[in-house]
DRENDO-1510 file (C-alpha; in Angstrom, 1 decimal, always signed):
<recs>
REC; n; res; u; v; w
REC; 1; MET; -18.2; -24.9; -55.2 .
REC; 2; PRO; -16.4; -28.3; -54.6 .
REC; 3; PRO; -15.4; -30.4; -57.5 .
REC; 4; ILE; -17.7; -33.1; -58.7 .
REC; 5; LYS; -16.4; -36.5; -57.5 .
REC; 6; THR; -16.3; -38.7; -60.5 .
REC; 7; ALA; -15.7; -42.4; -61.2 .
REC; 8; LEU; -14.7; -44.1; -64.4 .
REC; 9; LEU; -16.1; -47.6; -65.2 .
REC; 10; ALA; -13.0; -48.5; -67.1 .
REC; 11; TYR; -9.4; -47.5; -67.5 .
REC; 12; GLY; -8.7; -48.7; -71.0 .
REC; 13; LEU; -8.1; -46.5; -74.0 .
REC; 14; SER; -10.9; -44.0; -73.4 .
REC; 15; GLY; -10.4; -43.9; -69.6 .
REC; 16; LYS; -6.6; -43.4; -69.7 .
REC; 17; PHE; -6.3; -41.0; -72.7 .
REC; 18; PHE; -9.5; -39.1; -72.8 .
REC; 19; HIS; -11.6; -39.1; -69.6 .
REC; 20; ALA; -9.0; -39.3; -66.8 .
REC; 21; PRO; -6.8; -36.5; -68.1 .
REC; 22; PHE; -9.7; -34.2; -68.6 .
REC; 23; LEU; -11.1; -35.0; -65.1 .
REC; 24; ALA; -7.7; -34.5; -63.5 .
REC; 25; ALA; -7.1; -31.2; -65.3 .
REC; 26; ASN; -10.5; -29.6; -64.9 .
REC; 27; GLU; -10.9; -28.0; -61.5 .
REC; 28; GLY; -14.7; -28.6; -61.6 .
REC; 29; PHE; -14.1; -32.3; -61.4 .
REC; 30; GLU; -12.2; -34.7; -59.2 .
REC; 31; LEU; -11.1; -38.1; -60.6 .
REC; 32; TYR; -12.2; -39.9; -57.4 .
REC; 33; ALA; -12.5; -43.6; -58.4 .
REC; 34; VAL; -12.0; -46.2; -61.1 .
REC; 35; LEU; -13.6; -49.6; -61.6 .
REC; 36; GLU; -10.7; -52.0; -62.1 .
REC; 37; ARG; -11.6; -55.6; -61.7 .
REC; 38; ASN; -8.1; -57.1; -62.4 .
REC; 39; ASN; -5.2; -54.7; -62.6 .
REC; 40; GLN; -5.0; -51.3; -60.8 .
REC; 41; LYS; -3.5; -49.4; -63.7 .
REC; 42; ALA; -5.1; -46.0; -62.8 .
REC; 43; LYS; -3.2; -45.9; -59.5 .
REC; 44; HIS; +0.1; -45.7; -61.5 .
REC; 45; ASP; -1.1; -42.5; -63.2 .
REC; 46; PHE; -3.3; -41.1; -60.4 .
REC; 47; PRO; -2.0; -42.4; -57.0 .
REC; 48; ASP; -4.9; -40.8; -55.0 .
REC; 49; VAL; -7.6; -42.5; -57.0 .
REC; 50; LYS; -9.8; -45.1; -55.3 .
REC; 51; SER; -9.9; -48.5; -57.1 .
REC; 52; PHE; -13.1; -50.6; -56.9 .
REC; 53; ALA; -13.2; -54.3; -57.9 .
REC; 54; SER; -17.0; -54.3; -58.5 .
REC; 55; LEU; -19.7; -52.0; -59.7 .
REC; 56; GLU; -21.7; -52.7; -56.6 .
REC; 57; GLU; -18.9; -51.5; -54.3 .
REC; 58; LEU; -18.5; -48.4; -56.4 .
REC; 59; LEU; -22.2; -47.5; -56.5 .
REC; 60; VAL; -22.6; -47.7; -52.7 .
REC; 61; ASP; -19.8; -45.1; -52.2 .
REC; 62; GLU; -21.9; -42.0; -51.4 .
REC; 63; SER; -19.1; -39.6; -52.3 .
REC; 64; ILE; -19.4; -40.5; -56.0 .
REC; 65; GLU; -21.7; -38.0; -57.7 .
REC; 66; LEU; -20.9; -38.7; -61.4 .
REC; 67; VAL; -20.1; -42.0; -63.2 .
REC; 68; VAL; -18.5; -42.1; -66.6 .
REC; 69; VAL; -19.8; -45.2; -68.5 .
REC; 70; ASN; -16.9; -45.8; -70.8 .
REC; 71; THR; -17.1; -49.5; -71.2 .
REC; 72; PRO; -17.7; -51.6; -74.3 .
REC; 73; ASN; -20.8; -50.5; -76.3 .
REC; 74; ASN; -22.9; -53.5; -75.6 .
REC; 75; THR; -22.7; -52.8; -71.8 .
REC; 76; HIS; -23.7; -49.2; -71.9 .
REC; 77; PHE; -27.4; -49.5; -71.4 .
REC; 78; GLU; -27.3; -51.9; -68.4 .
REC; 79; LEU; -24.5; -50.1; -66.6 .
REC; 80; ALA; -26.1; -46.7; -67.1 .
REC; 81; LYS; -29.3; -48.1; -65.8 .
REC; 82; GLN; -27.6; -49.5; -62.7 .
REC; 83; CYS; -25.9; -46.2; -62.0 .
REC; 84; LEU; -29.1; -44.2; -62.4 .
REC; 85; LEU; -31.0; -46.6; -60.1 .
REC; 86; ALA; -28.2; -46.0; -57.6 .
REC; 87; LYS; -28.9; -42.2; -57.8 .
REC; 88; LYS; -25.7; -41.4; -59.6 .
REC; 89; HIS; -25.4; -38.9; -62.5 .
REC; 90; ILE; -23.9; -40.4; -65.6 .
REC; 91; LEU; -21.9; -39.4; -68.6 .
REC; 92; LEU; -22.6; -42.1; -71.2 .
REC; 93; GLU; -20.4; -42.7; -74.1 .
REC; 94; LYS; -22.3; -43.4; -77.3 .
REC; 95; PRO; -24.1; -45.5; -78.3 .
REC; 96; ALA; -26.5; -45.6; -75.4 .
REC; 97; THR; -27.7; -49.1; -76.5 .
REC; 98; ALA; -26.8; -51.7; -79.1 .
REC; 99; ASN; -30.5; -52.0; -80.2 .
REC; 100; ARG; -33.8; -50.2; -79.5 .
REC; 101; LYS; -35.2; -53.2; -77.7 .
REC; 102; ASN; -33.5; -52.1; -74.5 .
REC; 103; PHE; -35.5; -48.9; -74.3 .
REC; 104; TRP; -38.8; -50.8; -74.1 .
REC; 105; ASN; -38.0; -53.2; -71.2 .
</recs>
């Protein structure tokens, strides 16, 4: 079975030290892409990773199967929703939402 092509939505603390090393070490996954709006820091550590400047560009890449939503807490719900609407599987860091209001809209 081929590895699951996975994208990170951020390459800060959790992306660099938790998610990316796990994805790179586990043969069931491929660290395929990272959303990096300003600096392309992931390329330094993972030269073969694709870097996307916008979420929209990342979500239209049909190769990406799984998206790790590892952004600030207050962005989790909206970004996860956009990924799901783009037919991507997600791994969502907790919390899923900053308040329960988001679940009812």
